C-alpha positions as a printed NumPy array, in Angstrom:
array([[154.158,  14.033, 101.876],
       [155.673,  16.889, 103.838],
       [153.167,  19.414, 105.143],
       [154.653,  21.882, 107.559],
       [152.491,  24.05 , 109.766],
       [153.922,  26.773, 111.972],
       [152.166,  28.306, 114.948],
       [152.892,  30.469, 117.95 ],
       [153.484,  33.845, 116.378],
       [151.85 ,  37.017, 117.607],
       [152.237,  40.583, 118.772],
       [154.438,  41.044, 121.821],
       [156.443,  43.763, 123.495],
       [160.197,  44.067, 123.483],
       [161.692,  41.8  , 126.105],
       [158.899,  39.246, 125.907],
       [159.174,  35.623, 124.843],
       [157.435,  33.482, 122.248],
       [157.705,  29.84 , 121.334],
       [157.101,  28.914, 117.739],
       [156.067,  25.377, 116.862],
       [156.273,  23.426, 113.632],
       [154.536,  20.152, 112.893],
       [154.65 ,  17.836, 109.879],
       [151.212,  16.275, 109.646],
       [151.942,  14.139, 112.691],
       [155.033,  12.637, 111.098],
       [158.423,  12.681, 112.749],
       [161.382,  14.758, 111.661],
       [163.815,  11.842, 111.948],
       [164.871,  11.858, 108.314],
       [165.202,  15.602, 107.898],
       [167.378,  18.515, 108.772],
       [165.244,  21.311, 110.149],
       [165.594,  25.046, 109.851],
       [163.851,  28.184, 111.015],
       [164.04 ,  31.134, 108.67 ],
       [162.599,  34.616, 108.85 ],
       [161.874,  37.411, 106.458],
       [160.831,  40.942, 107.268],
       [159.114,  43.116, 104.636],
       [161.657,  44.415, 102.145],
       [164.464,  42.482, 103.772],
       [166.507,  39.467, 102.794],
       [165.476,  36.108, 104.184],
       [167.636,  35.012, 107.115],
       [168.552,  31.522, 108.242],
       [167.817,  31.793, 111.943],
       [168.585,  28.332, 113.302],
       [169.333,  24.89 , 111.932],
       [169.148,  21.424, 113.416],
       [170.879,  18.414, 111.856],
       [168.762,  15.266, 111.631],
       [171.075,  13.701, 114.213],
       [169.91 ,  16.318, 116.726],
       [172.919,  18.634, 116.66 ],
       [172.289,  22.359, 116.416],
       [174.551,  23.429, 113.579],
       [173.487,  26.993, 113.015],
       [172.286,  29.954, 115.019],
       [172.156,  33.425, 113.532],
       [174.604,  35.714, 115.319],
       [171.999,  38.325, 116.149],
       [169.858,  35.8  , 118.05 ],
       [172.554,  33.805, 119.82 ],
       [171.834,  33.531, 123.498],
       [168.187,  34.463, 122.932],
       [166.753,  31.88 , 120.504],
       [166.882,  28.11 , 120.852],
       [165.878,  25.482, 118.305],
       [164.792,  22.123, 119.645],
       [162.85 ,  19.052, 118.641],
       [160.425,  16.829, 120.501],
       [160.25 ,  13.618, 118.514],
       [157.563,  12.199, 120.758],
       [155.349,  15.115, 119.812],
       [156.67 ,  15.342, 116.263],
       [157.199,  19.03 , 116.824],
       [160.079,  21.408, 116.275],
       [160.304,  24.531, 118.386],
       [161.953,  27.895, 118.225],
       [162.073,  29.41 , 121.691],
       [162.572,  33.147, 121.395],
       [163.471,  35.142, 124.505],
       [164.251,  38.816, 125.033],
       [162.601,  39.693, 121.769],
       [163.579,  42.912, 120.032],
       [161.688,  44.983, 117.463],
       [164.241,  43.909, 114.856],
       [163.105,  40.299, 115.361],
       [159.777,  41.208, 113.776],
       [159.307,  39.061, 110.673],
       [157.433,  36.143, 109.253],
       [159.037,  32.973, 110.545],
       [159.158,  29.827, 108.461],
       [159.897,  26.223, 109.3  ],
       [161.736,  24.27 , 106.612],
       [163.091,  20.775, 106.03 ],
       [165.895,  19.363, 103.969],
       [166.964,  15.852, 103.024],
       [170.288,  14.221, 102.323],
       [173.541,  15.646, 103.576],
       [173.649,  18.847, 105.647],
       [174.093,  21.659, 103.199],
       [175.85 ,  24.114, 105.492],
       [174.908,  27.485, 106.933],
       [175.964,  29.49 , 103.901],
       [174.126,  27.207, 101.49 ],
       [170.918,  27.308, 103.466],
       [171.173,  31.038, 103.962],
       [171.339,  31.548, 100.203],
       [169.218,  28.704,  98.896],
       [166.892,  27.727, 101.696],
       [165.645,  24.183, 102.157],
       [163.457,  21.81 , 100.16 ],
       [160.191,  22.013, 102.035],
       [158.506,  25.044, 103.572],
       [155.603,  25.941, 105.774],
       [153.476,  29.011, 105.191],
       [154.96 ,  30.894, 108.101],
       [153.825,  32.574, 111.271],
       [154.059,  36.298, 111.885],
       [155.987,  37.717, 114.805],
       [155.655,  41.394, 115.633],
       [157.646,  42.937, 118.452],
       [156.68 ,  46.419, 119.576],
       [159.12 ,  48.751, 121.287]])
């Protein structure tokens, strides 16, 4: 049973860094594609970064390219989202998600999301 738990959010200043973590009840992510999504109040959900189950990074949102990095540590059964040079517009609730089967594609995931979701962790960036 998939149970995703995100952590690492908080209140930071513009220019700071945060690393978000996502675990799956101690299970590995070997059989899943992984995504980080975010949603700010009143805004559309955004597909921030996506990692194919083979380890390839297949999606990074344009507005975070060069600042955010998705990675996986299979030994620790943890997925990370390293966020550097944070901006106030990065403020949102960030969600970890998993999908099975074939990679759906950036557009699909942006519109439809993935199969399994965590409850999210809040990131607030002050100016």
